[in-house]
DRENVEXKOL-782607 format. One record per residue (C-alpha): x, y, z. Coordinates in steps of 0.1 Angstrom, whole numbers, plus 2048, in hexadecimal, padded with zeros to 3 digits. Layout:
residues N
SITE|X|Y|Z
...
END
This chain:
residues 878
SITE|DAE|5F4|753
SITE|DA7|5E2|773
SITE|DBB|5C2|77B
SITE|DA9|5A3|77C
SITE|DA8|58F|79D
SITE|DAF|569|79D
SITE|D9C|556|7B8
SITE|DB6|546|7D0
SITE|DA9|522|7C7
SITE|DAF|527|7A2
SITE|DD1|539|7A9
SITE|DDC|518|7BF
SITE|DD2|503|7A2
SITE|DE6|518|789
SITE|E04|518|7A1
SITE|E02|4F2|7A4
SITE|E01|4EE|77E
SITE|E1D|507|77B
SITE|E33|4F4|794
SITE|E28|4D1|78A
SITE|E46|4CA|772
SITE|E60|4D5|78E
SITE|E4D|4C0|7A8
SITE|E4C|4A3|78F
SITE|E71|4A7|788
SITE|E78|4A8|7AD
SITE|E64|489|7B3
SITE|E75|477|797
SITE|E96|480|7A4
SITE|E8B|472|7C6
SITE|E7F|453|7B7
SITE|E9E|44D|7A3
SITE|EB1|454|7C4
SITE|E9D|43A|7D7
SITE|EA1|41F|7BB
SITE|EC6|425|7B9
SITE|ECA|422|7DF
SITE|EB5|404|7E5
SITE|EAF|3F0|7C4
SITE|ECB|3F5|7AA
SITE|EE4|3DD|7BC
SITE|ECD|3C0|7B0
SITE|EB9|3CF|794
SITE|ED2|3E3|77E
SITE|ED8|3DC|759
SITE|EF4|3C3|760
SITE|EE3|3AF|77B
SITE|EBD|3B1|774
SITE|EB4|399|790
SITE|E92|38B|78A
SITE|E94|398|767
SITE|E8E|3BD|774
SITE|EA5|3D8|769
SITE|E9F|3FA|77B
SITE|EBD|40C|76E
SITE|EA7|420|756
SITE|E8A|427|770
SITE|E7A|446|764
SITE|E58|454|771
SITE|E55|46A|753
SITE|E51|44B|73D
SITE|E31|43E|74D
SITE|E1D|443|72D
SITE|E2F|425|71F
SITE|E1C|404|729
SITE|E3D|3F2|730
SITE|E4A|40D|746
SITE|E29|410|757
SITE|E27|3EB|75F
SITE|E4B|3EC|76C
SITE|E43|408|783
SITE|E25|3F7|791
SITE|E3A|3D8|799
SITE|E54|3EF|7AB
SITE|E36|400|7BD
SITE|E28|3DF|7C9
SITE|E49|3CF|7D4
SITE|E54|3EC|7E7
SITE|E31|3F3|7F7
SITE|E30|3CE|802
SITE|E52|3CE|811
SITE|E5B|3B2|7FA
SITE|E77|3C8|7ED
SITE|E91|3CE|7F6
SITE|E96|3AB|804
SITE|E97|3A4|829
SITE|EBD|39E|828
SITE|EC3|3C0|817
SITE|EC6|3E2|826
SITE|EA3|3F1|829
SITE|E98|414|822
SITE|E89|42B|83E
SITE|E65|428|843
SITE|E61|44D|839
SITE|E76|447|81A
SITE|E62|427|811
SITE|E40|43A|817
SITE|E4B|458|802
SITE|E56|443|7E6
SITE|E38|42C|7E5
SITE|E20|44A|7E8
SITE|E30|45F|7CE
SITE|E33|443|7B6
SITE|E0D|43A|7BB
SITE|E02|45D|7B4
SITE|E16|45D|793
SITE|E07|43B|788
SITE|DE4|448|78F
SITE|DEA|467|77C
SITE|DFB|454|75F
SITE|DDD|43C|75E
SITE|DC3|457|75F
SITE|DD4|468|742
SITE|DD5|447|72D
SITE|DB0|441|734
SITE|DA6|465|72B
SITE|DB8|461|70A
SITE|DB0|43D|702
SITE|D90|434|717
SITE|D8D|41B|731
SITE|D7D|3FA|720
SITE|D80|3FA|6FA
SITE|D61|3ED|6E7
SITE|D61|3C7|6E6
SITE|D4D|3AE|6D5
SITE|D3C|38F|6E3
SITE|D51|36F|6E8
SITE|D46|34F|6D7
SITE|D36|343|6F7
SITE|D23|363|6FE
SITE|D17|364|6DA
SITE|D0A|340|6DB
SITE|CF9|346|6FD
SITE|CE9|366|6F0
SITE|CDB|356|6D1
SITE|CCE|339|6E7
SITE|CBC|350|6FF
SITE|CB0|369|6E6
SITE|CA0|34F|6CF
SITE|C99|334|6EA
SITE|CAF|31A|6D8
SITE|CC0|30C|6F7
SITE|CD7|2F4|6E4
SITE|CE1|307|6C5
SITE|D05|2FF|6BD
SITE|D16|31E|6AF
SITE|D37|326|6C1
SITE|D4B|30A|6B0
SITE|D43|31C|68F
SITE|D53|33D|69A
SITE|D78|345|69A
SITE|D88|341|6BD
SITE|D8B|35D|6D6
SITE|DAC|36A|6E3
SITE|DB5|36F|709
SITE|DC2|38B|71C
SITE|DC7|38E|742
SITE|DBB|36B|745
SITE|D98|36E|733
SITE|D8B|36F|710
SITE|D74|38B|71A
SITE|D8D|3A6|719
SITE|D8D|3BF|6FD
SITE|DB1|3B7|6F5
SITE|DA7|395|6EC
SITE|D88|39B|6D6
SITE|D94|3A8|6B5
SITE|D7F|3A7|696
SITE|D89|39E|673
SITE|D78|396|651
SITE|D78|373|65B
SITE|D64|37A|67B
SITE|D4B|38E|669
SITE|D46|374|64F
SITE|D42|359|66A
SITE|D28|36E|67D
SITE|D14|371|65E
SITE|D15|34E|658
SITE|D0B|348|67D
SITE|CEE|360|677
SITE|CE2|34B|659
SITE|CE5|32B|66E
SITE|CD1|33C|68C
SITE|CB5|347|674
SITE|CB3|324|664
SITE|CAE|316|688
SITE|C95|331|693
SITE|C7E|334|676
SITE|C62|31C|671
SITE|C5C|30C|650
SITE|C3D|2F8|656
SITE|C1A|2FF|664
SITE|C1A|2E1|67C
SITE|C36|2D3|691
SITE|C49|2B5|687
SITE|C39|295|692
SITE|C45|28A|6B3
SITE|C54|267|6AF
SITE|C5E|24F|6CA
SITE|C79|235|6C3
SITE|C84|21A|6D9
SITE|CA7|20D|6CF
SITE|CBE|1F2|6D9
SITE|CE2|1F6|6DC
SITE|CE5|1D7|6C6
SITE|CD9|1EA|6A6
SITE|CEC|1E9|685
SITE|CFF|209|689
SITE|D0B|209|6AD
SITE|D29|1F3|6AA
SITE|D1D|1DE|6C9
SITE|D15|1C1|6B1
SITE|D3A|1BF|6A8
SITE|D47|1C0|6CA
SITE|D2D|1A6|6D6
SITE|D3B|18D|6BC
SITE|D5D|194|6CC
SITE|D52|18D|6EF
SITE|D50|1B0|6FD
SITE|D29|1B1|6FE
SITE|D0C|199|702
SITE|CE7|198|6FC
SITE|CD2|194|71D
SITE|CB0|18B|724
SITE|C9F|18A|747
SITE|CC2|192|756
SITE|CD2|173|746
SITE|CE2|16B|724
SITE|CC9|16B|709
SITE|CC7|146|6FC
SITE|CC0|154|6D9
SITE|CE1|165|6D6
SITE|CFD|151|6E7
SITE|D1A|164|6F5
SITE|D39|163|6E0
SITE|D4F|146|6EA
SITE|D6F|136|6DD
SITE|D63|138|6B9
SITE|D4F|152|6A5
SITE|D34|139|6A0
SITE|D1B|155|697
SITE|D26|171|681
SITE|D15|193|680
SITE|D00|189|660
SITE|CF3|16A|674
SITE|CEA|17F|692
SITE|CD9|198|67C
SITE|CC5|17C|66A
SITE|CBB|16E|68C
SITE|CAD|190|695
SITE|CC4|19C|6AF
SITE|CBC|1C1|6A5
SITE|C98|1BE|6AD
SITE|C9A|1A5|6C9
SITE|C90|1BD|6E5
SITE|CAD|1AE|6FA
SITE|CC4|1C1|711
SITE|CE7|1C7|707
SITE|D03|1C1|720
SITE|D24|1D1|71B
SITE|D47|1C8|72B
SITE|D5B|1E6|721
SITE|D58|20A|719
SITE|D63|214|6F6
SITE|D85|220|6F3
SITE|D83|246|6F0
SITE|D9A|246|6D2
SITE|D7D|235|6BE
SITE|D59|23F|6B7
SITE|D41|236|6D2
SITE|D23|21F|6CF
SITE|D09|233|6BE
SITE|CE4|22D|6B8
SITE|CD0|228|695
SITE|CC1|24B|69A
SITE|CC7|26E|690
SITE|CB6|28E|695
SITE|CA6|29C|676
SITE|C98|2BC|689
SITE|CAC|2CE|6A3
SITE|C9A|2D0|6C6
SITE|C93|2C1|6E7
SITE|C91|29B|6E7
SITE|C88|285|704
SITE|CA1|268|70B
SITE|C9A|24B|722
SITE|CAF|22E|729
SITE|CAF|20F|740
SITE|CD0|205|750
SITE|CDD|1EC|768
SITE|CFE|1DC|771
SITE|D09|1B8|777
SITE|D27|1A1|77A
SITE|D2D|18A|75E
SITE|D3C|168|767
SITE|D44|152|748
SITE|D1E|154|73C
SITE|D0F|159|75E
SITE|D00|17C|769
SITE|D07|184|78D
SITE|D03|1A3|7A3
SITE|D1C|1BD|79B
SITE|D39|1CD|7AD
SITE|D24|1EC|7B3
SITE|D14|209|79F
SITE|D22|20B|77C
SITE|D1E|22A|766
SITE|D16|22F|742
SITE|D1A|24F|72D
SITE|D04|25E|712
SITE|D11|275|6F9
SITE|D01|28B|6DB
SITE|D16|27F|6BD
SITE|D18|291|69D
SITE|D12|27D|67E
SITE|D2B|280|661
SITE|D22|288|63E
SITE|D15|267|634
SITE|CFD|266|651
SITE|D0A|244|65F
SITE|D2C|249|66E
SITE|D38|25F|68B
SITE|D57|26F|698
SITE|D5D|274|6BD
SITE|D41|27D|6D6
SITE|D39|2A1|6D1
SITE|D2A|2A7|6F3
SITE|D22|293|713
SITE|CFD|293|71B
SITE|D03|282|73D
SITE|D0F|265|752
SITE|CF4|24C|75F
SITE|CF6|233|77B
SITE|CF0|20E|774
SITE|CE7|1FD|796
SITE|CF0|1D9|79C
SITE|CD5|1C1|78C
SITE|CBA|1DD|791
SITE|CB1|1F0|772
SITE|CB0|216|777
SITE|C9D|22B|75D
SITE|CAE|24D|755
SITE|C9E|269|742
SITE|CAC|28A|735
SITE|CA0|2A4|71B
SITE|CBD|2B2|708
SITE|CBE|2C8|6E9
SITE|CC9|2B4|6CC
SITE|CD6|2C6|6AB
SITE|CD3|2BB|687
SITE|CE4|29A|67F
SITE|CEB|291|6A3
SITE|CE7|26E|6B2
SITE|CEC|25E|6D4
SITE|D0C|24E|6DF
SITE|D0E|234|6FA
SITE|D2D|22A|70E
SITE|D31|213|72D
SITE|D47|22F|73E
SITE|D4F|21F|75E
SITE|D5D|1FE|74E
SITE|D81|1F9|741
SITE|D8C|201|71F
SITE|D84|1E6|705
SITE|D95|1C5|6FE
SITE|D94|1B3|71F
SITE|D80|195|714
SITE|D92|18E|6F4
SITE|DA2|16D|6FF
SITE|D9C|14A|6F1
SITE|D7B|146|702
SITE|D6E|169|6FC
SITE|D4F|173|711
SITE|D4B|14E|71D
SITE|D6D|151|72E
SITE|D69|173|73D
SITE|D61|17D|761
SITE|D5C|1A3|767
SITE|D44|1C0|76A
SITE|D2B|1CA|74F
SITE|D10|1E5|748
SITE|CEF|1DA|739
SITE|CD9|1F2|725
SITE|CB5|1E4|721
SITE|CAB|1FF|709
SITE|CB0|222|6FE
SITE|C91|238|6F4
SITE|C91|259|6E1
SITE|C72|26E|6DD
SITE|C6F|28F|6CB
SITE|C73|2AA|6BF
SITE|C5E|2B8|6DD
SITE|C4E|2DC|6DA
SITE|C3A|2EE|6F5
SITE|C2A|304|6DA
SITE|C29|307|6B4
SITE|C37|31D|6A4
SITE|C53|31B|6BE
SITE|C5F|33A|6D1
SITE|C7E|33E|6BA
SITE|C66|345|69D
SITE|C4F|35D|6B2
SITE|C6C|371|6BB
SITE|C71|379|696
SITE|C4D|379|68A
SITE|C35|37B|6A9
SITE|C13|36D|6A1
SITE|C14|371|67B
SITE|C05|353|66B
SITE|C17|338|656
SITE|C09|335|633
SITE|C10|320|615
SITE|C23|333|5FA
SITE|C12|32D|5D8
SITE|C25|33D|5BC
SITE|C06|345|5A8
SITE|BF9|35B|5C5
SITE|C1A|36F|5C7
SITE|C23|379|5A3
SITE|C47|388|5A4
SITE|C4D|37E|5C7
SITE|C69|364|5D0
SITE|C62|348|5E8
SITE|C77|344|608
SITE|C96|32E|604
SITE|C94|30C|615
SITE|CB1|2F6|61D
SITE|CA7|2D2|612
SITE|CAB|2B7|62D
SITE|CC9|2A1|628
SITE|CBE|282|617
SITE|CD7|26C|62A
SITE|CC7|276|64B
SITE|CA5|270|63F
SITE|CB2|24D|633
SITE|CC0|246|655
SITE|C9F|24F|665
SITE|C8D|23B|64B
SITE|C72|255|647
SITE|C6C|271|630
SITE|C65|296|637
SITE|C40|296|63E
SITE|C39|2B9|633
SITE|C34|2C5|60F
SITE|C33|2E8|5FF
SITE|C43|308|60A
SITE|C36|31A|629
SITE|C3F|33C|632
SITE|C36|359|64A
SITE|C16|36D|63B
SITE|C12|390|63D
SITE|BF5|3A7|631
SITE|C08|3C8|639
SITE|C2D|3BF|634
SITE|C3B|3E2|63D
SITE|C25|3E7|65C
SITE|C2C|3C3|669
SITE|C51|3C7|661
SITE|C53|3E7|675
SITE|C3F|3D7|693
SITE|C56|3B8|692
SITE|C75|3CC|690
SITE|C6B|3E2|6AD
SITE|C67|3C3|6C2
SITE|C86|3B0|6B7
SITE|CA0|3CA|6B5
SITE|CA0|3D5|6DA
SITE|CA2|3B1|6E5
SITE|CBF|3AB|6CD
SITE|CD2|3CC|6D4
SITE|CCB|3C9|6FA
SITE|CBF|3ED|6FC
SITE|CA5|405|6EE
SITE|CA7|40B|6C9
SITE|C9F|42E|6BB
SITE|C87|433|69D
SITE|CA5|43B|686
SITE|CB6|41A|68B
SITE|C95|407|688
SITE|C8F|41A|668
SITE|CB0|40F|659
SITE|CA7|3EB|65F
SITE|C83|3F1|652
SITE|C94|3FF|632
SITE|CA6|3DD|62D
SITE|C85|3CC|62D
SITE|C75|3E4|615
SITE|C94|3E0|5FE
SITE|C90|3BB|5FD
SITE|C6A|3BC|5F8
SITE|C70|3D4|5DC
SITE|C87|3BB|5C9
SITE|C6D|39E|5CB
SITE|C75|38C|5ED
SITE|C5A|37F|600
SITE|C52|38C|623
SITE|C64|372|636
SITE|C85|376|621
SITE|C84|39C|624
SITE|C81|399|649
SITE|C9C|380|64B
SITE|CB3|397|638
SITE|CAD|3B4|652
SITE|CB1|39A|66F
SITE|CD1|38D|661
SITE|CDF|3B0|65F
SITE|CD5|3B6|683
SITE|CE6|396|690
SITE|D05|3A1|67D
SITE|D05|3C4|689
SITE|D1C|3D4|6A3
SITE|CFD|3DC|6B9
SITE|CF9|3B6|6BD
SITE|D1E|3A9|6BB
SITE|D2C|3C4|6D3
SITE|D28|3CE|6F6
SITE|D1D|3F1|6F4
SITE|D2B|403|713
SITE|D2D|429|717
SITE|D4A|43B|725
SITE|D46|443|74A
SITE|D2A|437|760
SITE|D17|41D|74E
SITE|CF3|423|744
SITE|CD8|40A|74F
SITE|CDA|3F5|730
SITE|CFF|3F2|731
SITE|CFD|3E8|755
SITE|CE1|3CE|74C
SITE|CF8|3C0|732
SITE|D17|3C0|745
SITE|D06|3AE|762
SITE|CF5|395|74C
SITE|D15|38C|738
SITE|D26|388|75A
SITE|D0F|371|76A
SITE|CFE|35F|74D
SITE|D16|365|731
SITE|CF9|370|71C
SITE|CDF|38B|714
SITE|CCA|39A|730
SITE|CA8|38B|735
SITE|C87|39D|732
SITE|C86|3A6|758
SITE|CAA|3B5|758
SITE|CA2|3CA|739
SITE|C81|3D6|748
SITE|C94|3E4|766
SITE|CAD|3F4|74D
SITE|C91|404|73A
SITE|C83|412|75A
SITE|CA4|420|766
SITE|CA6|40B|784
SITE|CC8|3FB|780
SITE|CDA|419|790
SITE|CC9|411|7B0
SITE|CE3|3FD|7C4
SITE|CC8|3E8|7D7
SITE|CB7|3DE|7B6
SITE|CD8|3D5|7A7
SITE|CE2|3BE|7C4
SITE|CC0|3AD|7C3
SITE|CC4|3A6|79E
SITE|CE7|398|7A4
SITE|CD9|380|7BD
SITE|CBD|376|7A7
SITE|CD3|36F|78B
SITE|CEB|35B|7A0
SITE|CCE|346|7AA
SITE|CC3|340|785
SITE|CCE|31F|773
SITE|CDF|336|759
SITE|CFA|33F|773
SITE|D09|31D|76B
SITE|D16|32F|74D
SITE|D2B|344|765
SITE|D37|325|778
SITE|D41|314|758
SITE|D51|332|745
SITE|D62|344|761
SITE|D6F|324|771
SITE|D7B|318|74F
SITE|D91|336|74A
SITE|D9C|340|76C
SITE|DA7|31C|774
SITE|DAF|312|750
SITE|D97|2F5|751
SITE|D8E|2FD|72D
SITE|DAE|2EC|727
SITE|DA9|2CC|73A
SITE|DA9|2B6|71A
SITE|DC8|2C8|70C
SITE|DDC|2A8|712
SITE|DD5|284|71A
SITE|DE9|274|737
SITE|E02|25B|72E
SITE|DF0|238|72C
SITE|E0E|226|73D
SITE|E11|23E|75A
SITE|DEB|244|760
SITE|DD8|227|751
SITE|DBA|22F|767
SITE|DB3|250|756
SITE|D92|250|741
SITE|D7A|269|732
SITE|D62|261|74F
SITE|D7C|26C|769
SITE|D84|28C|754
SITE|D60|296|752
SITE|D5C|28F|778
SITE|D7A|2A6|77E
SITE|D68|2C3|76C
SITE|D47|2BC|77D
SITE|D59|2BC|7A0
SITE|D68|2DF|79A
SITE|D48|2ED|78D
SITE|D33|2DF|7A9
SITE|D4C|2EC|7C3
SITE|D4A|310|7B4
SITE|D26|30E|7B5
SITE|D27|306|7D9
SITE|D3E|323|7E0
SITE|D24|33A|7CF
SITE|D03|32B|7DE
SITE|D11|328|801
SITE|D24|34A|800
SITE|D43|337|80D
SITE|D63|34D|816
SITE|D80|350|7FD
SITE|D95|338|814
SITE|D7F|31B|806
SITE|D90|321|7E5
SITE|DAE|310|7F3
SITE|DA2|2FE|812
SITE|D7F|2EF|817
SITE|D70|2D4|82F
SITE|D5E|2C4|812
SITE|D62|2B9|7ED
SITE|D48|2B5|7D1
SITE|D4D|293|7C2
SITE|D3D|274|7B4
SITE|D47|24F|7B8
SITE|D61|251|79C
SITE|D74|26D|7AD
SITE|D6F|25E|7CF
SITE|D81|23F|7C4
SITE|D9D|253|7B3
SITE|DA1|268|7D3
SITE|DA1|249|7EA
SITE|D80|251|7FB
SITE|D63|23A|803
SITE|D3D|23C|807
SITE|D36|24E|7E7
SITE|D21|23B|7CC
SITE|D16|245|7AA
SITE|D1E|25E|790
SITE|D0D|27C|79F
SITE|D22|297|7AE
SITE|D19|29F|7D2
SITE|D28|2B2|7EF
SITE|D3C|29A|806
SITE|D4C|2A4|827
SITE|D72|29F|82A
SITE|D85|293|849
SITE|D9C|2AD|859
SITE|DBC|29C|84C
SITE|DAF|298|828
SITE|DC6|2A7|80D
SITE|DA6|2B1|7FA
SITE|D91|2D0|7FC
SITE|D95|2EF|7E7
SITE|D9D|2F4|7C3
SITE|DC2|2EC|7C7
SITE|DBC|2C8|7D1
SITE|DA2|2C2|7B4
SITE|DAC|2AA|798
SITE|DA1|2C3|77D
SITE|DB8|2DF|789
SITE|DD5|2C6|78E
SITE|DD0|2B7|76B
SITE|DD1|2D8|759
SITE|DF1|2E2|76C
SITE|E02|2C2|761
SITE|E0E|2B7|73E
SITE|DFF|295|73C
SITE|E1E|281|745
SITE|E2F|294|763
SITE|E2A|2B0|77B
SITE|E3F|2CD|782
SITE|E3E|2E5|7A0
SITE|E46|302|787
SITE|E26|303|773
SITE|E10|2FA|791
SITE|E21|313|7A6
SITE|E1D|32E|78C
SITE|DF8|325|789
SITE|DF2|329|7AE
SITE|E05|34B|7B1
SITE|DF3|359|792
SITE|DCF|34A|795
SITE|DCA|346|7BA
SITE|DE1|35F|7CA
SITE|DDE|37B|7AE
SITE|E05|37D|7AD
SITE|E0F|372|78A
SITE|E34|369|788
SITE|E4B|37A|76F
SITE|E52|365|74D
SITE|E72|352|750
SITE|E92|364|742
SITE|E99|35E|71D
SITE|EAA|33C|715
SITE|EA2|32D|736
SITE|EA2|308|730
SITE|E83|2F5|739
SITE|E85|2DA|754
SITE|E78|2B9|74A
SITE|E6E|2A1|767
SITE|E7E|280|765
SITE|E63|263|75F
SITE|E7F|248|760
SITE|E7E|24C|787
SITE|EA3|255|78A
SITE|EA0|27A|798
SITE|E84|28F|7A7
SITE|E7A|2B1|799
SITE|E83|2C1|7BA
SITE|EA7|2B4|7B3
SITE|EA7|2C6|791
SITE|E98|2E6|79E
SITE|EB3|2E9|7BA
SITE|ECD|2EB|79E
SITE|EB8|303|78A
SITE|EB4|31B|7A8
SITE|EDA|321|7AA
SITE|ED4|33C|790
SITE|ECA|35B|7A3
SITE|EB3|368|788
SITE|EA0|347|78A
SITE|EA1|345|7AF
SITE|E8E|367|7B3
SITE|E6F|35A|7A4
SITE|E71|336|7B0
SITE|E6F|342|7D4
SITE|E4C|34A|7CD
SITE|E40|330|7B4
SITE|E52|311|7C3
SITE|E3F|30F|7E4
SITE|E1D|309|7D6
SITE|E2B|2F2|7BA
SITE|E3D|2DD|7D5
SITE|E1D|2DA|7E9
SITE|E09|2CE|7CA
SITE|E25|2B4|7C3
SITE|E0D|2A1|7DB
SITE|DF7|29A|7BD
SITE|DFF|289|79C
SITE|DF6|292|778
SITE|DD1|288|77C
SITE|DCD|294|7A0
SITE|DD4|273|7B2
SITE|DE3|278|7D5
SITE|E08|268|7D6
SITE|E25|263|7ED
SITE|E3C|257|7D0
SITE|E40|25F|7AC
SITE|E34|248|791
SITE|E50|23D|778
SITE|E55|227|759
SITE|E77|21E|761
SITE|E86|21A|785
SITE|E71|214|7A3
SITE|E5C|1FA|7B6
SITE|E3E|1E6|7A9
SITE|E1F|1FA|7AC
SITE|E01|1EF|7C1
SITE|DE0|1EF|7AF
SITE|DCE|205|7C8
SITE|DAD|211|7BC
SITE|DB6|20B|797
SITE|D9C|1F4|786
SITE|DA8|1D1|786
SITE|DA1|1CE|760
SITE|DBA|1EA|75A
SITE|DDE|1E0|754
SITE|DFA|1F0|769
SITE|E1A|1F9|758
SITE|E2A|213|76E
SITE|E40|210|78D
SITE|E44|224|7AC
SITE|E62|23C|7AB
SITE|E71|255|7C3
SITE|E5F|261|7E2
SITE|E4D|283|7DF
SITE|E59|2A1|7F4
SITE|E3C|2B8|7F7
SITE|E4A|2CF|811
SITE|E55|2F4|80C
SITE|E5C|317|81A
SITE|E47|335|811
SITE|E58|356|808
SITE|E4F|364|82A
SITE|E63|347|83B
SITE|E45|331|846
SITE|E47|30C|83E
SITE|E30|2EF|835
SITE|E33|2CB|835
SITE|E1A|2C1|819
SITE|DFB|2CF|808
SITE|DE6|2CE|827
SITE|DFC|2E6|83B
SITE|E03|2FC|81B
SITE|DDD|301|815
SITE|DD8|30B|839
SITE|DF2|326|835
SITE|DE3|333|816
SITE|DC0|333|826
SITE|DCC|34A|842
SITE|DCE|368|829
SITE|DA8|36C|822
SITE|DAF|390|813
SITE|DC9|384|7FB
SITE|DB2|369|7EE
SITE|D94|37F|7ED
SITE|DA7|39B|7DC
SITE|DB2|384|7C1
SITE|D8E|378|7BB
SITE|D81|39B|7B9
SITE|D9A|3A4|79F
SITE|D93|384|78B
SITE|D6E|38B|78B
SITE|D73|3B0|781
SITE|D88|3A6|763
SITE|D6E|38A|75A
SITE|D51|3A1|75C
SITE|D5E|3C2|74F
SITE|D74|3B7|733
SITE|D92|3CC|73F
SITE|DB0|3C7|755
SITE|DAD|3D5|77A
SITE|DC4|3F3|777
SITE|DD9|404|791
SITE|DBE|420|794
SITE|DA4|404|79A
SITE|DB5|3F6|7B8
SITE|DA3|40D|7D1
SITE|D80|402|7C3
SITE|D8C|3DD|7C5
SITE|D97|3E1|7E8
SITE|D76|3F1|7F2
SITE|D65|3D3|7E3
SITE|D7A|3BC|7F8
SITE|D75|3D2|818
SITE|D4F|3D1|812
SITE|D50|3AC|80D
SITE|D65|3A5|82D
SITE|D4D|3BA|842
SITE|D30|3A3|836
SITE|D42|383|83E
SITE|D59|37F|820
SITE|D44|368|80B
SITE|D4B|364|7E5
SITE|D25|369|7DC
SITE|D27|389|7F0
SITE|D47|393|7DD
SITE|D33|390|7BD
SITE|D16|3A6|7C9
SITE|D2F|3C1|7D7
SITE|D42|3C1|7B6
SITE|D23|3C6|7A2
SITE|D19|3E3|7B8
SITE|D3A|3F3|7B6
SITE|D48|40F|79E
SITE|D62|3F5|792
SITE|D44|3E2|782
SITE|D2D|400|77B
SITE|D43|417|76A
SITE|D58|416|74A
END
């Protein structure tokens, strides 16, 4: 028998496999020796400096997630030269290089084994926001409110899109089916003609708004021809006219303007109109506003442009009372003595009304002295009228209905013509809303979708709907399964509409709709289309993107780059701005706490909404202008309105609209770190601390999250009585070596940001409610009381871990901006996690670095970074 020859290459491979355990053992011994010689003095079981114990460091245990993470930490600190520390004995360059290289190979091998066994990205469902946006875009229901009815999403690696955060329970499934019913109720037309478009012109002085009540207490007046209306005298020393008398005199129908001297306290309901939506849809809202100075009965030019807020307010069960504003429709300018008409066309849901608030005025109560309005001098906002027109429809039946039933006609269901067939169920209109509107439902009878060949029409409609809903082609077998559902319902006596609704409900509750379907390995065209669309639009691909996927063109890198640019230019990319920014910078939590009213009396809902608008507009500028990553921490412009300009101590900005404003070279503003929204979410509402702010900067901006504090570490509470500073307390805290190790990194950015208070105001001294000097009013509204004092001086200097020093936030941001690669690398990883739903693993670093290199070669812009990421294997493979 002739011996079989083994090719040399194969023999080499076999030899490598045979010797691998011995090589690994040698490598493990070398790694342990390196750790023992260079690390254990500070990181043994007894010392555990920085919370790190390397006494049990073992490369054979890298399959364990905790051991793997610990090994990555060791790799990074040794590779960067951070460890051993500069004042310790250093390993030779060859030893360091050999250790880092060997550890890197073992980490890559361990991660490859794990991915082979577990896969890279687990199947994940849509988030609540993705679900709502998908339904809105699929059915052309731009304001459908759904996500608050669904269970909350978790968060992992900083974002809620990660598969680790998106578990599914029976509660989720039940809520998704309820949401599907709500969607179908909104989408399916139940009448052959659209609802009659009605136009209502409404005065703020209507019965339900609450303005009449405050008018009698001196906080509002009736105006005519920009003067007090002689038919409705302003409230003076006595309530000579009660509300009933005003009503009998016809104040609700007078046509007079209403002037307000205060905005409604946010803890109470806003002034709302005697109007409610019976039919969800788009409504045209117009209002006429102007500002004035009231002087004990005289109307004079105002102090400047004032601002009113309109909100969509959900009515309660009785149809007459409200809770807090559910969502802001916008802020609108009121110029001095010159009426300005504003128009908007929002989507209003069932049982919503319009709330009005004089946002730029001080909180209520300032005129309630002996003489009430006749003894008051101060600013006011006048509303001449507010007009609501709708619901507005471009076509009938609307697109939402056509998505489900195409051009099939609506016919009246007559029971005598359909023996044994059940009519569709109709939800009766709530009688209290009809009562509020003072008009009945104009339609009678039951109208439903007609079909002369139910099975043929059902098959055709499903063939059109399912690929749109599932975001990829649907095979005949799958379509047949849904058609069988229709046939099943028809056989038991349901009408055509009900039978189709049963199948559509099943589709909207299916994994094909609720989950992101992404194959292992390179993504197919439809998976690429979905990943790109849910990245940039937080929603389903549009027809153009799906057509390219159907044609197999999304594997073409040029086409993919073109689509990325197109989608970033689309208004739907505002969802990326809002959602990514809300999670990356924690801006979703901006309302998590209210600032202490004694320490920060100037805070208001208008200021908070302006904060969010600033950060979003700034991020939009970064994308549109393809600005470098250094602009994240240092920019020569801000995006602000008048409210923020006053708050920031800047001049020359008028009105509520956010706009780009150039900054002086010595301004402390510019970049996210100096924006009030970021500064508010990194404070607790009462005080600031360098620790949470420093940890925020290192994790979110630099991509170097600090270790959690050691167990039983006492929290440091800043002293609001003004006796000590937070820096004094931290100096004592850092005596502990285990604490000092982390504070070396997190304290410097925290100290720099001590330049700013809880609501983002620049400061040289802390505010206190105890010791200190009387506080100057500064830019605080003269009708707001001041109860705080000025405490100790702020020390905003510091030393970076590498020894460089800074004096304040200006010099600190200059030092940060020097490391463009560091900032860009962090952004690349943040975008990668957000867009792919998985963490950037050790094995992904080469691909991430390639994205950063390609971006820097093209100028280093953030928009370019997104395009390069989408074109990379990091984005296009699973």
